[in-house]
Structures are given as structure tokens and as C-alpha cells.
N, CA and C atoms as an extended XYZ file, in Angstrom:
345
Properties=species:S:1:pos:R:3:atomname:S:1:resname:S:1:resid:I:1 pbc="F F F"
N       115.335      111.639       69.978 N   MET     1
C       114.594      112.052       69.013 CA  MET     1
C       113.363      112.438       68.753 C   MET     1
N       112.851      112.661       70.590 N   ALA     2
C       111.495      112.714       70.610 CA  ALA     2
C       111.750      114.566       70.282 C   ALA     2
N       112.684      115.149       70.560 N   ASN     3
C       113.000      116.834       70.565 CA  ASN     3
C       113.220      116.818       68.888 C   ASN     3
N       113.502      115.999       68.116 N   ARG     4
C       113.755      116.383       66.799 CA  ARG     4
C       112.029      116.094       66.051 C   ARG     4
N       111.227      115.097       66.566 N   LYS     5
C       109.939      115.311       66.275 CA  LYS     5
C       109.131      116.594       66.309 C   LYS     5
N       109.573      116.860       67.660 N   VAL     6
C       108.758      118.364       67.769 CA  VAL     6
C       109.355      119.350       67.271 C   VAL     6
N       110.898      119.308       66.818 N   TYR     7
C       110.959      120.396       66.054 CA  TYR     7
C       110.708      120.115       64.522 C   TYR     7
N       110.508      119.323       63.916 N   ASP     8
C       110.082      119.004       62.718 CA  ASP     8
C       108.575      119.356       62.874 C   ASP     8
N       107.661      118.963       63.708 N   LYS     9
C       106.313      119.611       63.592 CA  LYS     9
C       106.364      120.862       63.773 C   LYS     9
N       107.042      121.597       64.401 N   LYS    10
C       106.922      123.130       64.727 CA  LYS    10
C       107.046      123.911       63.566 C   LYS    10
N       108.126      123.231       62.838 N   TYR    11
C       108.856      123.884       61.271 CA  TYR    11
C       107.438      123.710       60.382 C   TYR    11
N       106.769      122.567       60.808 N   GLN    12
C       105.601      122.455       59.637 CA  GLN    12
C       104.829      123.609       59.844 C   GLN    12
N       104.487      123.496       61.361 N   ILE    13
C       103.146      124.217       61.197 CA  ILE    13
C       103.665      125.954       60.890 C   ILE    13
N       104.695      126.227       61.561 N   VAL    14
C       105.366      127.846       60.737 CA  VAL    14
C       105.155      127.541       59.454 C   VAL    14
N       105.554      126.467       58.900 N   LYS    15
C       105.848      126.935       57.124 CA  LYS    15
C       104.206      126.857       56.560 C   LYS    15
N       103.299      126.164       57.372 N   LYS    16
C       101.654      126.137       56.722 CA  LYS    16
C       101.482      127.693       56.954 C   LYS    16
N       101.659      127.914       58.499 N   THR    17
C       100.802      129.049       58.782 CA  THR    17
C       101.459      130.424       58.258 C   THR    17
N       102.603      130.794       57.770 N   LYS    18
C       103.197      131.457       56.523 CA  LYS    18
C       102.725      131.077       55.100 C   LYS    18
N       102.134      129.861       54.794 N   GLU    19
C       101.571      130.195       53.472 CA  GLU    19
C       100.378      130.452       53.734 C   GLU    19
N        99.620      130.128       54.542 N   ASN    20
C        97.957      130.681       54.975 CA  ASN    20
C        98.135      132.153       54.455 C   ASN    20
N        98.868      132.928       55.624 N   MET    21
C        98.921      134.421       55.572 CA  MET    21
C        99.575      135.048       54.303 C   MET    21
N       100.626      134.151       53.731 N   GLN    22
C       100.616      134.793       52.337 CA  GLN    22
C        99.588      134.475       50.882 C   GLN    22
N        99.056      133.754       51.519 N   ASN    23
C        97.798      133.283       50.346 CA  ASN    23
C        96.901      134.249       50.674 C   ASN    23
N        96.710      134.818       52.062 N   LEU    24
C        95.437      135.775       52.270 CA  LEU    24
C        96.248      137.227       52.395 C   LEU    24
N        97.375      137.227       51.871 N   GLY    25
C        97.959      138.747       51.990 CA  GLY    25
C        98.241      139.450       53.343 C   GLY    25
N        98.397      138.666       54.462 N   THR    26
C        98.443      139.156       55.480 CA  THR    26
C       100.171      139.026       56.004 C   THR    26
N       100.715      138.313       55.367 N   TYR    27
C       102.386      137.860       56.162 CA  TYR    27
C       103.012      139.379       56.232 C   TYR    27
N       103.704      139.451       57.073 N   LYS    28
C       104.734      140.269       57.194 CA  LYS    28
C       105.813      139.640       58.148 C   LYS    28
N       107.027      140.063       57.975 N   LYS    29
C       108.162      139.299       58.991 CA  LYS    29
C       107.917      139.981       60.234 C   LYS    29
N       107.002      141.097       60.682 N   GLU    30
C       107.144      140.761       62.204 CA  GLU    30
C       106.011      140.180       62.830 C   GLU    30
N       105.119      139.281       61.874 N   PHE    31
C       104.685      138.120       62.490 CA  PHE    31
C       105.283      137.266       62.926 C   PHE    31
N       106.421      137.063       62.508 N   GLU    32
C       107.338      135.956       62.941 CA  GLU    32
C       107.351      134.858       64.411 C   GLU    32
N       107.497      136.280       65.604 N   PRO    33
C       107.527      135.521       66.963 CA  PRO    33
C       106.265      135.235       67.418 C   PRO    33
N       105.319      136.053       66.856 N   THR    34
C       103.627      135.397       67.006 CA  THR    34
C       103.563      134.095       66.434 C   THR    34
N       103.848      134.094       65.242 N   ILE    35
C       103.794      132.781       64.289 CA  ILE    35
C       104.466      131.578       65.071 C   ILE    35
N       105.874      131.789       65.546 N   ARG    36
C       106.480      130.902       66.571 CA  ARG    36
C       105.557      130.406       67.770 C   ARG    36
N       105.206      131.269       68.687 N   ARG    37
C       104.259      131.077       69.758 CA  ARG    37
C       103.268      130.196       69.321 C   ARG    37
N       102.369      130.547       68.095 N   TYR    38
C       101.290      130.051       67.721 CA  TYR    38
C       101.573      127.984       67.466 C   TYR    38
N       102.916      128.117       66.980 N   ALA    39
C       103.249      126.947       66.491 CA  ALA    39
C       103.806      126.152       67.617 C   ALA    39
N       104.391      126.596       68.707 N   ASP    40
C       104.422      126.180       70.315 CA  ASP    40
C       103.202      125.959       70.758 C   ASP    40
N       102.509      126.892       70.999 N   VAL    41
C       100.728      126.273       71.524 CA  VAL    41
C       100.107      125.518       70.801 C   VAL    41
N       100.315      125.366       69.367 N   ARG    42
C        99.337      124.258       68.758 CA  ARG    42
C        99.998      123.099       69.103 C   ARG    42
N       101.468      122.841       69.328 N   ILE    43
C       102.001      121.685       69.656 CA  ILE    43
C       101.505      120.866       71.022 C   ILE    43
N       101.766      121.878       72.148 N   GLN    44
C       100.879      121.899       73.272 CA  GLN    44
C        99.518      120.787       73.276 C   GLN    44
N        98.611      121.937       72.421 N   TYR    45
C        97.285      121.196       72.273 CA  TYR    45
C        97.066      120.136       71.433 C   TYR    45
N        97.894      119.793       70.578 N   ASP    46
C        97.847      118.155       70.069 CA  ASP    46
C        98.272      117.538       71.007 C   ASP    46
N        99.063      117.817       71.777 N   SER    47
C       100.135      116.511       72.390 CA  SER    47
C        99.018      116.337       73.538 C   SER    47
N        98.554      117.633       73.983 N   LEU    48
C        97.310      116.768       75.519 CA  LEU    48
C        96.127      116.301       74.843 C   LEU    48
N        95.576      116.405       73.458 N   ASN    49
C        94.781      115.605       73.122 CA  ASN    49
C        94.818      114.274       72.833 C   ASN    49
N        95.983      114.268       72.140 N   LYS    50
C        96.520      112.884       72.251 CA  LYS    50
C        96.346      111.894       73.311 C   LYS    50
N        97.229      112.367       74.719 N   SER    51
C        96.999      111.899       75.837 CA  SER    51
C        95.541      111.805       76.355 C   SER    51
N        94.894      112.660       76.140 N   ILE    52
C        93.622      112.059       76.231 CA  ILE    52
C        92.633      111.238       75.521 C   ILE    52
N        92.948      111.192       74.667 N   ALA    53
C        92.519      109.945       73.505 CA  ALA    53
C        93.357      108.675       73.620 C   ALA    53
N        94.456      109.097       74.172 N   LYS    54
C        95.132      107.535       74.611 CA  LYS    54
C        94.137      106.896       75.944 C   LYS    54
N        94.183      108.124       76.724 N   SER    55
C        93.381      107.590       78.265 CA  SER    55
C        91.902      106.977       77.747 C   SER    55
N        91.149      107.683       77.006 N   LEU    56
C        89.754      107.641       76.503 CA  LEU    56
C        89.767      105.690       76.099 C   LEU    56
N        91.139      105.662       75.263 N   LYS    57
C        91.270      104.289       74.606 CA  LYS    57
C        91.307      103.078       75.623 C   LYS    57
N        92.228      103.338       76.701 N   ASN    58
C        92.929      102.398       77.634 CA  ASN    58
C        91.661      102.374       78.949 C   ASN    58
N        90.276      103.005       78.885 N   SER    59
C        89.265      103.370       79.854 CA  SER    59
C        90.043      104.165       81.229 C   SER    59
N        91.190      105.018       80.866 N   ASP    60
C        91.734      105.939       82.249 CA  ASP    60
C        91.045      106.603       82.710 C   ASP    60
N        91.087      107.028       83.780 N   ASP    61
C        90.163      108.250       84.264 CA  ASP    61
C        91.027      109.345       83.581 C   ASP    61
N        90.262      110.718       83.382 N   ILE    62
C        90.926      111.897       82.934 CA  ILE    62
C        90.993      112.611       83.918 C   ILE    62
N        91.563      113.601       84.289 N   PRO    63
C        91.613      114.402       85.267 CA  PRO    63
C        91.082      115.660       85.045 C   PRO    63
N        90.390      116.131       85.545 N   ALA    64
C        89.764      117.556       85.055 CA  ALA    64
C        90.604      118.315       84.615 C   ALA    64
N        91.805      118.600       85.148 N   SER    65
C        92.876      119.618       84.810 CA  SER    65
C        93.123      119.627       83.478 C   SER    65
N        93.229      118.139       83.123 N   TYR    66
C        93.194      118.396       81.554 CA  TYR    66
C        92.399      119.058       80.265 C   TYR    66
N        90.985      118.994       80.918 N   PHE    67
C        90.219      119.559       80.254 CA  PHE    67
C        90.100      121.025       80.619 C   PHE    67
N        90.583      121.493       81.594 N   LYS    68
C        90.954      123.007       81.950 CA  LYS    68
C        91.951      123.474       80.846 C   LYS    68
N        93.031      122.610       80.760 N   SER    69
C        94.092      122.934       79.827 CA  SER    69
C        93.931      122.931       78.688 C   SER    69
N        92.716      122.234       77.881 N   VAL    70
C        92.471      122.370       76.407 CA  VAL    70
C        91.605      123.174       76.518 C   VAL    70
N        90.738      123.542       77.401 N   ASP    71
C        89.983      124.833       77.039 CA  ASP    71
C        90.911      126.132       77.158 C   ASP    71
N        92.042      126.135       78.104 N   ASN    72
C        92.955      127.228       77.960 CA  ASN    72
C        93.237      127.560       76.521 C   ASN    72
N        94.225      126.337       76.325 N   LEU    73
C        94.972      126.161       74.839 CA  LEU    73
C        93.813      126.567       73.968 C   LEU    73
N        93.124      126.365       73.916 N   GLN    74
C        91.989      126.158       72.941 CA  GLN    74
C        91.447      128.316       72.779 C   GLN    74
N        91.731      129.038       73.836 N   LYS    75
C        91.676      130.363       73.894 CA  LYS    75
C        92.745      130.783       73.360 C   LYS    75
N        94.014      130.419       73.652 N   GLN    76
C        95.030      131.105       73.280 CA  GLN    76
C        95.293      131.061       71.698 C   GLN    76
N        95.124      129.639       71.412 N   LEU    77
C        94.937      129.237       69.996 CA  LEU    77
C        94.138      130.369       69.339 C   LEU    77
N        92.860      130.714       69.502 N   LEU    78
C        92.178      131.675       68.949 CA  LEU    78
C        92.658      133.104       68.758 C   LEU    78
N        93.160      133.276       69.881 N   VAL    79
C        93.572      134.588       70.152 CA  VAL    79
C        94.763      135.132       68.936 C   VAL    79
N        95.792      133.789       69.192 N   LEU    80
C        96.567      134.021       68.273 CA  LEU    80
C        96.361      134.176       66.681 C   LEU    80
N        95.253      133.066       66.446 N   GLU    81
C        94.878      132.881       65.087 CA  GLU    81
C        94.188      134.277       64.580 C   GLU    81
N        93.499      135.282       65.686 N   ASP    82
C        93.031      136.338       65.459 CA  ASP    82
C        93.918      137.325       65.083 C   ASP    82
N        95.062      137.170       65.565 N   THR    83
C        96.250      137.872       65.648 CA  THR    83
C        97.028      138.074       64.354 C   THR    83
N        96.961      137.055       64.050 N   LEU    84
C        97.624      136.292       62.707 CA  LEU    84
C        96.661      136.661       61.478 C   LEU    84
N        95.317      137.109       61.716 N   GLY    85
C        94.432      136.921       60.647 CA  GLY    85
C        93.874      135.561       59.998 C   GLY    85
N        94.121      134.742       60.841 N   LEU    86
C        94.085      133.379       59.939 CA  LEU    86
C        91.962      133.213       60.502 C   LEU    86
N        91.714      134.042       61.236 N   THR    87
C        89.922      133.565       61.075 CA  THR    87
C        89.740      135.030       60.684 C   THR    87
N        88.019      134.882       60.234 N   PRO    88
C        87.714      135.587       59.646 CA  PRO    88
C        87.737      137.252       60.440 C   PRO    88
N        87.461      136.893       61.531 N   LYS    89
C        87.406      138.065       62.438 CA  LYS    89
C        88.692      138.941       62.257 C   LYS    89
N        89.816      138.183       62.594 N   GLY    90
C        91.143      138.405       62.640 CA  GLY    90
C        91.552      139.057       61.131 C   GLY    90
N        91.327      138.514       59.997 N   LEU    91
C        91.684      139.111       58.950 CA  LEU    91
C        90.975      140.563       58.782 C   LEU    91
N        89.648      140.514       59.013 N   LYS    92
C        88.773      141.408       58.949 CA  LYS    92
C        89.539      142.918       59.844 C   LYS    92
N        89.966      142.121       60.553 N   THR    93
C        90.416      143.483       61.670 CA  THR    93
C        92.284      143.972       60.906 C   THR    93
N        92.880      143.034       60.534 N   LEU    94
C        94.156      143.411       60.048 CA  LEU    94
C        93.797      144.072       58.848 C   LEU    94
N        92.987      143.466       57.670 N   GLN    95
C        92.628      144.358       56.537 CA  GLN    95
C        92.248      145.994       57.191 C   GLN    95
N        91.531      146.111       58.003 N   ARG    96
C        90.982      147.515       58.483 CA  ARG    96
C        91.916      148.281       59.229 C   ARG    96
N        92.739      147.811       60.131 N   HIS    97
C        93.945      148.208       60.802 CA  HIS    97
C        95.222      148.414       60.434 C   HIS    97
N        95.826      146.717       60.426 N   GLY    98
C        96.786      146.480       60.464 CA  GLY    98
C        97.866      146.275       59.234 C   GLY    98
N        97.173      146.430       58.105 N   LEU    99
C        97.583      146.452       56.878 CA  LEU    99
C        97.777      147.543       55.770 C   LEU    99
N        97.166      148.138       56.110 N   GLU   100
C        96.821      149.355       55.054 CA  GLU   100
C        97.575      150.003       55.187 C   GLU   100
N        98.193      150.603       53.927 N   THR   101
C        99.518      151.387       53.889 CA  THR   101
C        99.233      152.968       53.670 C   THR   101
N       100.124      153.693       54.421 N   LYS   102
C        99.788      154.887       54.297 CA  LYS   102
C        99.923      155.484       53.103 C   LYS   102
N        98.594      156.657       52.981 N   LYS   103
C        98.641      157.211       51.658 CA  LYS   103
C        99.570      158.274       52.031 C   LYS   103
N       100.123      158.809       50.302 N   VAL   104
C       101.221      159.923       50.820 CA  VAL   104
C       100.845      160.865       49.792 C   VAL   104
N       100.360      161.720       50.465 N   SER   105
C       100.284      163.017       49.487 CA  SER   105
C       100.951      163.618       48.501 C   SER   105
N       100.619      163.919       47.942 N   MET   106
C       101.667      164.702       46.508 CA  MET   106
C       102.427      165.855       47.007 C   MET   106
N       102.509      166.281       48.228 N   LEU   107
C       103.264      167.336       48.718 CA  LEU   107
C       104.580      166.349       49.317 C   LEU   107
N       104.018      165.435       50.192 N   GLU   108
C       105.052      164.421       50.648 CA  GLU   108
C       105.944      163.488       49.582 C   GLU   108
N       105.501      163.296       48.576 N   LYS   109
C       106.249      162.782       47.373 CA  LYS   109
C       106.802      163.833       46.639 C   LYS   109
N       106.412      164.920       46.648 N   ALA   110
C       107.117      166.039       46.129 CA  ALA   110
C       108.738      166.288       46.705 C   ALA   110
N       108.119      166.614       48.012 N   LEU   111
C       109.343      166.867       49.120 CA  LEU   111
C       110.472      165.779       49.260 C   LEU   111
N       109.974      164.937       48.978 N   SER   112
C       110.838      163.488       49.312 CA  SER   112
C       111.463      162.855       47.902 C   SER   112
N       111.444      163.593       46.847 N   GLY   113
C       111.835      163.580       45.908 CA  GLY   113
C       111.186      162.387       44.653 C   GLY   113
N       109.936      162.242       45.034 N   GLY   114
C       109.145      161.112       44.270 CA  GLY   114
C       108.375      161.831       43.022 C   GLY   114
N       108.565      163.122       42.759 N   ILE   115
C       107.821      163.426       41.768 CA  ILE   115
C       108.840      164.052       40.741 C   ILE   115
């Protein structure tokens, strides 16, 4: 049952990420593996945060390694969000470099039969 929950959550993250990218005009099929990786990291991050919150609620000690893991996952998420254009910096980069369509000269159009 737990695997089904994880799968459903991953599906929802992937779906929402695609919707966000489509709304920004940055979605391309080539991003699929990165979107799935982003969903995996988000699930790990959310799970770790729930564990920490549960430990705090029960007044348990939290190992320092948890905080290192949270920091590492946050960094991974930020890199993936930049890559997908989900941050202002990432969006600017994609618009400037990654999503520009190649300008076709009149000669190229004529040679390809486009004129």
C-alpha cells in the first residue's frame, strides 16, 4: 500500500510540474527524465521533513545527519528547478538559451522547398 502512495504522489508531482512548465511555455518532452528525477527528490525531501516533524513532536533527538540530508536535498531540488525553468533564474536561462528556435534564413527556406 505504501508503494501505491509513493507512486500516486510521484504522479501528482510530475503532473503538476508539467502543468507549471506548460504555463511558462518551457515544457518539452526532452525534460521527462529530469521531471521524474525532480519528483523522486521531492518525495525524499517531503518524507525526511515528515520524519523530522514527527521526531520534534515526540521530543526525540534528531540526528545531525538528517539536517545534512535536508540541506543536500534542498540543493538538489534547486538545481533541478533551475534546470526545468521553475525558478526566475532558470526560466531566464531557458528563455535566453534553451528554448530559442533557430532562425531560418531565406536561402535555407528556398533550398528546403519552403518558399
